[in-house]
C-alpha positions in Angstrom: 14.0 45.9 -2.0 12.9 49.2 -0.4 11.6 50.5 -3.6 9.5 47.4 -4.2 8.1 47.7 -0.7 7.3 51.3 -1.2 5.6 50.5 -4.6 3.7 47.6 -3.0 2.5 49.8 -0.2 1.4 52.7 -2.5 -0.4 50.2 -4.7 -2.3 48.9 -1.7 -3.1 52.3 -0.7 -4.5 53.2 -4.2 -6.6 50.0 -4.0 -7.9 51.0 -0.7 -8.7 54.5 -1.9 -10.5 53.0 -5.0 -12.6 50.7 -2.7 -13.6 53.6 -0.5 -14.6 55.6 -3.5 -16.7 52.7 -4.8 -18.4 52.3 -1.5 -19.1 56.0 -1.1 -20.6 55.9 -4.7 -23.5 53.8 -3.2 -24.2 56.2 -0.3 -27.7 57.7 -0.3 -28.8 61.0 1.3 -32.5 61.0 1.7 -34.0 64.6 1.7 -37.6 65.6 1.1 -37.2 68.7 -1.1 -39.4 67.1 -3.7 -42.3 67.4 -1.2 -41.8 71.2 -0.8 -44.9 73.2 -1.6 -46.0 76.8 -1.6 -48.7 77.7 1.0 -49.6 80.3 3.6 -48.1 80.2 7.0 -49.7 77.4 9.0 -50.3 75.1 6.2 -49.2 71.4 6.1 -49.5 68.3 3.9 -49.8 64.7 5.1 -47.0 62.3 3.7 -46.8 58.6 4.5 -45.1 56.5 3.4 -42.3 58.2 1.5 -40.2 56.2 -1.1 -36.8 57.6 -1.9 -33.5 56.2 -3.1 -34.5 52.6 -2.6 -35.6 53.3 1.0 -39.0 53.7 2.6 -39.7 56.3 5.4 -43.0 55.6 7.2 -44.8 55.6 10.5 -46.0 52.7 12.7 -49.0 54.5 14.2 -52.3 54.9 12.5 -53.4 58.2 14.0 -53.3 60.7 11.2 -51.5 62.7 10.3 -48.6 60.6 11.4 -46.1 62.3 9.1 -46.4 65.7 7.3 -44.5 68.6 5.8 -44.9 72.3 6.5 -45.1 74.6 3.5 -41.5 75.7 2.5 -41.9 79.2 3.6 -43.8 78.4 6.9 -42.4 80.0 10.0 -42.1 76.4 11.4 -40.1 75.1 8.6 -36.5 74.2 9.9 -35.2 74.2 6.3 -36.6 77.4 4.8 -37.4 77.1 1.1 -37.3 73.4 1.2 -39.0 70.6 3.1 -38.5 68.4 6.1 -40.8 65.7 7.5 -42.6 66.5 10.7 -44.1 64.0 13.1 -47.8 64.5 13.4 -48.5 63.5 16.9 -46.7 62.4 20.1 -47.2 58.8 19.5 -45.7 58.7 16.0 -42.9 56.2 15.6 -41.0 57.0 12.4 -39.5 54.0 10.5 -36.8 53.6 8.0 -36.3 50.3 5.9 -35.0 49.4 2.5 -37.6 48.8 -0.1 -36.3 45.3 -0.9 -36.0 44.5 2.8 -32.2 44.1 2.6 -29.6 45.3 5.2 -28.2 48.8 5.3 -25.9 51.2 7.2 -27.1 54.2 9.0 -24.7 57.1 9.2 -26.6 60.3 10.2 -29.7 62.3 10.3 -30.7 66.0 10.7 -33.2 66.9 13.3 -35.1 70.0 14.6 -38.0 70.6 16.9 -41.5 70.6 15.3 -42.1 74.3 15.5 -38.6 75.5 14.9 -38.7 77.4 18.2 -35.5 76.2 19.9 -37.2 73.4 22.0 -34.8 70.7 23.3 -36.8 67.6 22.4 -35.5 64.2 23.5 -35.7 61.6 20.7 -35.0 57.8 21.0 -33.7 55.7 18.1 -33.9 52.0 18.0 -31.6 50.1 15.5 -32.7 46.6 14.6 -29.8 44.4 13.7 -29.6 41.9 10.9 -29.6 38.5 12.5 -31.5 39.7 15.5 -31.2 42.0 18.5 -31.6 45.7 18.8 -29.9 48.7 20.4 -31.4 52.0 21.5 -29.8 55.5 21.7 -31.4 58.8 22.8 -30.3 62.3 21.7 -31.4 65.8 22.9 -31.8 68.7 20.5 -30.0 71.9 21.1 -31.8 75.2 21.9 -31.3 76.6 18.4 -33.5 77.2 15.3 -32.9 75.0 12.2 -31.6 71.5 11.9 -28.6 69.8 13.6 -27.0 66.6 12.3 -26.5 63.6 14.6 -23.9 60.9 13.6 -24.5 57.3 14.4 -22.4 55.1 12.0 -24.1 51.8 12.7 -24.0 49.1 10.1 -25.8 45.9 9.0 -29.3 47.0 10.0 -32.8 45.9 8.9 -34.8 48.7 10.4 -34.4 52.0 12.3 -37.2 53.7 14.3 -37.2 57.0 16.1 -39.8 58.7 18.4 -40.4 61.6 20.7 -39.3 60.7 24.3 -39.8 63.8 26.3 -38.9 67.5 26.9 -39.6 70.4 24.6 -42.7 69.8 22.6 -44.0 66.4 21.4 -43.3 67.2 17.7 -40.0 67.2 15.7 -38.8 67.3 12.1 -36.1 65.4 10.3 -34.3 65.5 7.0 -31.0 64.5 5.2 -30.8 60.8 6.3 -27.5 59.5 5.2 -27.6 55.7 4.7 -25.8 53.1 2.6 -27.1 49.8 1.2 -25.3 46.8 2.8 -24.8 43.6 0.7 -24.7 41.3 3.7 -27.2 38.5 3.4 -30.3 38.8 5.6 -29.8 36.4 8.5 -32.8 35.0 10.4 -32.8 35.8 14.2 -31.2 33.0 16.4 -33.7 31.7 18.9 -32.9 32.5 22.6 -31.9 29.6 24.8 -35.2 29.8 26.6 -36.9 29.3 23.3 -35.1 26.0 22.8 -36.2 24.9 26.2 -39.8 25.7 25.4 -39.6 23.8 22.1 -38.1 20.8 23.7 -40.8 20.8 26.4 -43.4 21.1 23.7 -42.0 18.1 21.8 -41.7 16.2 24.9 -45.3 16.8 25.6 -46.4 15.8 22.2 -44.3 12.6 22.4 -46.1 11.8 25.7 -49.5 12.3 24.1 -48.6 10.1 21.2 -47.3 7.2 23.5 -50.5 7.5 25.5 -52.7 7.2 22.4 -50.6 4.3 21.3 -51.3 2.5 24.5 -55.0 3.2 24.4 -55.1 1.7 20.8 -53.3 -1.5 22.0 -55.7 -1.8 25.0 
């Protein structure tokens, strides 16, 4: 009996490991190295939107350049020899969605200040949940050059946005966004109770008008 239990437990563990491996196989790390270019110090290139791994990285503002990359050997480049995406102005709201508008999980992202000069920028993330609702979380960069990775581990999202929220300088750069497609069906937001009240009031008013017109017709 003990051997059977042990075998059963081991089999379940193997199944769990196989499931985890299968799930991890679908994970996507979005980097921007394909955007790297050679150029003199101080050069940049606008990029928006960016399609990668079934996801779309873009910006909500229309004030160009909303997103850009430094040349790969630029002194401001937080990932020397490669490429990160830099917010082009203080009002830039960076966005992440799936290209097919389905849900996804957001694991982590690498961030650095826009000039790679050890500025402690504050950046606010907003996570839009599948089915409605949202949650925000702010992080503060350390006083070091290069990128640092922030873990979030939020699941079943439809969109993520992030923007400058104070401190340091109003520019920052990002790279290595770790995400995973989520097969949950997209759920329409449930109306708030106040919305139901407004709908009921509106229907009641329409009913009143209909009765009033009916009475006029009979008169």
